[in-house]
C-alpha positions in Angstrom: -53.8 20.3 20.5 -50.0 20.4 20.2 -48.7 18.5 17.2 -45.1 17.1 17.0 -42.4 17.2 14.4 -40.1 14.3 15.0 -36.5 15.3 14.1 -34.4 12.2 13.4 -30.6 12.1 13.8 -28.4 9.0 13.4 -24.9 9.5 14.8 -21.8 7.4 15.0 -18.9 7.8 17.4 -16.9 9.8 14.9 -19.6 12.4 14.6 -20.8 12.9 18.2 -18.6 16.0 18.6 -20.9 17.9 16.1 -24.1 17.4 18.1 -23.9 20.5 20.3 -23.9 22.6 17.1 -26.7 20.5 15.6 -28.7 21.2 18.8 -28.0 25.0 18.6 -29.5 25.1 15.1 -32.5 23.0 16.2 -33.2 24.9 19.4 -33.3 28.2 17.5 -36.1 27.1 15.2 -39.4 29.1 15.3 -42.3 26.7 14.8 -45.9 27.6 13.9 -48.4 27.9 16.6 -49.5 24.5 18.1 -46.4 22.7 16.8 -43.4 21.5 18.8 -40.4 19.4 17.8 -38.7 16.4 19.6 -35.2 15.4 18.7 -34.7 11.6 18.3 -31.0 10.8 18.5 -30.0 7.2 17.7 -26.3 6.4 18.3 -25.1 3.7 15.9 -23.1 1.6 18.4 -22.4 1.5 22.1 -23.4 4.6 24.2 -20.8 7.3 24.3 -20.5 10.5 26.4 -22.9 12.2 24.1 -25.8 10.4 25.8 -25.5 12.6 28.9 -25.6 15.7 26.7 -28.8 14.6 24.9 -30.5 13.5 28.1 -29.6 16.8 29.8 -31.8 18.6 27.3 -34.9 17.0 28.9 -37.4 14.4 27.6 -39.8 16.9 26.3 -37.4 18.0 23.5 -34.9 15.2 23.1 -34.9 11.4 23.1 -31.7 9.3 23.1 -31.0 5.6 22.4 -28.1 3.5 21.3 -28.1 0.6 18.9 -25.5 -1.5 20.6 -23.9 -2.9 17.5 -23.1 -0.8 14.5 -25.7 -1.3 11.8 -25.3 1.8 9.8 -27.3 4.9 9.1 -30.4 3.2 7.7 -30.8 0.9 10.7 -30.2 3.8 13.2 -32.8 6.0 11.5 -35.3 3.1 11.5 -34.7 2.4 15.2 -35.3 6.1 15.9 -38.4 6.1 13.7 -39.8 3.3 15.9 -39.8 5.7 18.9 -41.3 8.7 17.2 -44.7 10.1 18.1 -44.9 13.0 15.7 -47.0 13.1 12.5 -44.2 14.7 10.5 -40.5 13.6 10.2 -37.7 16.0 9.4 -34.2 14.6 8.9 -31.1 16.2 10.5 -27.8 14.5 10.0 -25.3 14.5 12.8 -22.8 16.7 11.0 -25.2 19.3 9.5 -27.3 22.2 10.8 -30.7 23.6 10.0 -31.0 27.1 8.7 -33.2 29.6 10.5 -36.9 28.7 9.8 -36.2 25.4 8.1 -38.8 23.3 10.0 -41.4 26.0 9.6 -40.9 26.1 5.8 -41.2 22.3 5.6 -44.4 22.4 7.6 -45.8 25.1 5.4 -45.3 23.0 2.3 -46.9 19.9 3.9 -49.8 21.9 5.1 -50.4 23.3 1.6 -51.2 19.7 0.6 -47.8 18.4 -0.7 -47.0 15.0 0.6 -43.2 15.5 0.7 -40.8 18.4 0.2 -37.1 19.0 -0.3 -34.9 22.1 -0.2 -31.5 23.3 -1.2 -28.5 23.6 1.0 -25.4 25.7 1.6 -22.0 24.1 2.0 -19.8 24.5 5.1 -16.1 23.9 4.1 -14.3 24.2 7.5 -16.4 27.2 8.5 -16.5 28.8 5.0 -20.1 29.0 3.9 -20.9 29.0 0.2 -24.2 28.8 -1.7 -23.8 27.0 -5.0 -25.6 28.3 -8.1 -27.9 25.9 -9.9 -29.1 22.6 -8.6 -27.8 20.2 -6.0 -25.4 17.3 -6.8 -25.5 14.6 -4.2 -22.5 12.7 -5.5 -18.8 13.4 -4.9 -15.9 12.0 -6.7 -14.3 8.9 -5.1 -11.6 11.1 -3.7 -14.2 13.3 -2.0 -13.8 16.3 -4.4 -16.7 18.0 -6.2 -17.1 17.0 -9.8 -16.6 19.9 -12.2 -20.2 19.9 -13.3 -21.7 19.9 -9.8 -22.7 23.5 -9.8 -25.1 23.0 -12.7 -25.7 19.3 -12.6 -29.4 19.6 -12.1 -31.0 22.6 -13.9 -33.1 25.0 -11.9 -36.2 24.2 -14.0 -36.4 21.0 -11.9 -37.1 23.2 -8.8 -40.9 22.8 -9.0 -44.0 20.8 -8.1 -43.6 17.1 -8.7 -46.5 14.9 -9.6 -46.1 11.3 -8.3 -43.5 9.4 -10.2 -41.9 12.4 -11.9 -39.0 12.9 -9.5 -37.6 9.5 -10.7 -37.4 11.1 -14.2 -35.0 13.7 -12.9 -32.9 11.1 -11.0 -32.7 8.8 -14.1 -31.6 11.7 -16.2 -29.0 13.3 -13.9 -28.3 10.6 -11.3 -29.2 13.0 -8.4 -32.1 15.0 -7.1 -32.7 18.7 -7.5 -32.6 19.1 -3.8 -30.4 18.0 -0.9 -31.7 14.6 0.3 -31.0 15.5 3.9 -33.6 18.2 3.7 -36.4 15.7 2.9 -39.5 16.0 5.1 -42.7 14.0 4.9 -45.5 12.5 6.9 -44.4 9.8 9.3 -47.0 7.4 8.0 -45.5 7.6 4.5 -42.1 6.4 5.9 -43.8 3.4 7.4 -45.8 2.7 4.2 -42.5 2.2 2.3 -40.8 0.3 5.1 -38.4 2.9 6.3 -34.8 3.3 5.0 -33.4 0.3 3.1 -29.9 -1.0 4.1 -28.0 0.8 1.3 -24.9 2.6 2.5 -24.7 6.1 0.9 -27.9 5.5 -1.1 -30.5 4.8 1.6 -31.9 8.4 1.2 -32.2 8.0 -2.6 -34.1 4.7 -2.4 -36.5 5.9 0.3 -37.2 9.3 -1.4 -37.9 7.6 -4.7 -40.2 5.0 -3.1 -42.3 7.8 -1.6 -42.2 10.2 -4.6 -43.2 7.4 -6.9 -46.7 7.3 -5.3 -47.0 10.8 -3.7 -46.8 14.3 -5.1 -44.4 16.8 -3.6 -42.4 20.0 -4.1 -38.8 21.1 -4.4 -38.1 24.6 -3.0 -35.2 27.0 -3.7 -34.8 28.0 -0.1 -31.8 26.7 1.7 -32.9 24.6 4.7 -29.6 23.0 5.6 -26.0 23.9 6.3 -24.2 20.9 4.8 -20.8 20.2 6.5 -18.1 18.9 4.2 -15.3 17.1 6.1 -13.0 14.1 5.7 -15.2 11.6 7.6 -18.5 12.2 5.8 -20.0 9.0 4.4 -20.1 10.2 0.7 -16.3 10.5 0.8 -15.7 7.0 2.1 -18.2 4.8 0.2 -17.6 4.6 -3.5 -20.4 4.5 -6.1 -21.7 1.0 -6.6 -23.7 -0.3 -9.6 -25.5 -3.0 -7.5 -26.9 -0.3 -5.2 -28.2 1.6 -8.2 -29.7 -1.6 -9.7 -31.6 -2.2 -6.4 -33.0 1.3 -6.4 -34.2 0.9 -10.0 -35.9 -2.4 -9.3 -37.5 -1.0 -6.2 -39.7 1.3 -8.3 -43.2 1.4 -7.1 -46.0 1.6 -9.7 -48.1 4.7 -9.0 -51.7 3.8 -8.1 -54.5 5.4 -10.1 
């Protein structure tokens, strides 16, 4: 039996130009035997010319839909989730790329019994690729620059197995995860169990990941699964930190079941 990995990409009009590169990184993935991927692209807004490109890839590997109105990343991902048929979901943002073997590494971790997994990333600054030492910092300064402590913001000892509820301890201490949130992979059913992505611009990943990790154990891996593109239009540059969003995430804490 062939099993599916559902790769979800939400895209807005300003980011559609990146999708051919996204596809090249996805189409070069080597999956384990009896696994395939299908790429679910949800355009946040009216259909653009990118629809014909996605549809040209064929229905076996790609699925396209548009949201009509613009509801943001969380809504677009949730609408894509509604169409998925795979048992595992891998995120792939519209301006990023997967590294070679990324999906295979995620599947390996999930097949070892972990219920979620996260990985590090390399940065792409206008074609210049760099790997930061230390942990990952999800937050940029309001002007889009990297904070001076970013390269060591989360210590490497946080790259490890996480019992349920323990990832929140790292987030509470440092304000970020020890992995890139866009590398998160988990079983599709766990996304449904927590209700998908909440409507929190910039922090929808944080809220979802904490909701899942509060009640399921996972692992953070050192391997880089993502090439993270830094550019002027990325969401984290254009939406400032907001105390109310953080308050929502804290109150959304799920009590681990015994």
